N, C-alpha and C positions, 0 to 999 in steps of 0.2 A: 616115811613120807613127811615132808615139811608142811606145817600148818601155820596159819596166821590166827592170832588171838589177841584180844584186848583184855586188860584188867584195869578197872577203874574203881576208885574209892566211892562208896555209897555215903551220901550226906544225909539221906532220909533215915528215919527209924526203920529198922529191919522188919518189924511187925507190920508197919504201914506198907512197906514195899511188898511183902509176901501177900498181903490182902489185895494190893493193887494188881499184882500178877494174876491172882486167882480171878479177880473181876474181869481181867482181859483174857480169860479162858486158858491161862497157863495152868498146868497141873503139876503138883509136887510129885516128881518121879522117884526121888531118892533123898535120904537124909542119913548122914554118917559123919564120923570124925575121921580126920586125916592127920597123921603125925609124920612129918618128914625129918629125917636125920641126914644132914649134909656132911660129906667127908672130903678132905683135900690132903695132898702131900705137904702143903704149906702150913706153917704155924699161924696163929692168930695175928701176930705182929706183922708178918709178911703179907697176909691177906688184907690187913688194914691199908696197905700201900697200893693195892691193886684195884683196877677198875672192875666193875660188875662183870663184864663180859669175860675177863680173864679169870675171874673166880668161878663163875658158873660153868664155863666150858671146860674146866679142869677139875670138876668135882663129881663125885658119885653121890647117889641119893638112895637111901633105904626108906621106902614109903609103907607105912602101916595104915590100913583101912579098918576101922572099927564100926560095925553096923550090921545090917542084914547079911552082907557078904564080906566077912572078915578076910583080909588077905595081907600079904607082905610081898613087896616087889623090890628088886634091885633095879635102879634106873640110871640112865645117863641122858642128859638133855644137852643139845647143841642149839644155841640160839644165834640168830643174826640180828644185828642192830642197824638202824638207819643212821644217817650222819648226825642226827639229833640225840642219839642214844636210846631211841625207842625200839622195843622188840618188834620186828616185822615178820619173823618166821622162827619156827622151832621144830626140831626133830627130836622125838623121844624114842628111846630103846628101853624096853623093860622085860624083865624075866621074873617069874615067881620064885620065891625062896620059902622053905618050909619053917624057918625059925628066925624071928626078929632078933632074939638074943644072940644066936650064933652068927648071924650076918654082921651085927654090930661088933661082936667080939673079934671076928676075922679082920675087919677094918682096923680096929684099935691095935690088935696084935701085929698087924703089918706096918704100924707106925703112922697110919693116917689120922688126921686131926678132925674130930667131930666139931666143926666150926659153927654149926647152928642147928637148933631144933625148932621147928615151927609147928604149932598145933592149930588146927582149923576145924570149925564145925561147918559142914557143907549142907546146903539146901539146893537141890537140883530141880529146876522148873523147866517144863517143856511144853511147846505148842507147835505142832507140825514138826518141821525140821529144826526149828529154833530152840536152843537150849541155853539157859542161863544158870550158872553156878554161883549162888550167893555164898560167900566165904566169910565167916566170922572168925577172925584171926586173933588169938590170944595176944594181948598187949598192943595190937595195931588198929583194931577196928574192923569195919565191914567193907567188903569189896564185891564186885560182880565180874565174873569172867565169862567171856563170850568167844567161842571158837567158830571159825568159818563154817559155813554150811555148804552142802553140795551145790546149791544154786550159785555159789560164788566161785566155783572152780576155775572159771575162765577170766576172773578179775585179776588185775595186778595186786600186789600186796597193799598199796595205798588205796586202791579202790575197795578192797575188802575192809580195810580199817575204816574208811569213810562210811561204807554201808553199815558196818556194825555200830559205829557211833550214832548214825542216824536212827537205827533201830532202837538203841538205848534211849536216846533223847526223845524219840517218838512215844515212849512209855510215859513221859511226863515226870520222871524221877530226877532228883537232884544228885548229880555225880560230880566228882572232882575233874580237874582239867587234864590230869596226866592219864592217858589211856594205856600206858605201859608201866603200871605199878609193879615194882620188883619187890614183892613182899619179903622174900628171904633176905635180900640185901638191906631192906628197911629194918628188919629185925636184927640183923648182924650189926648195923650201924647203931641202932638203939642200945644194944648191949655192950658195945665196945668203944664208943666214942664219947 
């Protein structure tokens, strides 16, 4: 199922933001670390010449969750961009695997390139059907991700984005202007350009 989400940079102090959310009756639902390992058939030099959409839609992902519910999943994400390069929809397919080490070894032995590893500390806040994931990303800073809610199901992608941005701005927090931050691509560029 395709979903619309926004991811924006947080310009406020994360502690101030978490206190603000608690004061607005959001509860901390979960806290964990997430480590993503991205793999592609292309080498790093080839990937440097490609656009984000061509990289992400042709990559596999091994995701490790470290927290109360430890897990490892093999994932594939297919994203759709608008004419400005913003992510407007995403479809995820995932399946559990029993060993992070074996999954990574299989990809490496098959000749796939581990082109990026991204580590994030996640704080998931919820109030009603609204859920915000604060993501503190090693080397990049803090972001907030907001996925569409059930009440948005009949909205167009742009209406969903507008509603989500309005909700974030309504909190009174300082956020960046890009509502479609591509953290893995930002990390890749930071390490390779």
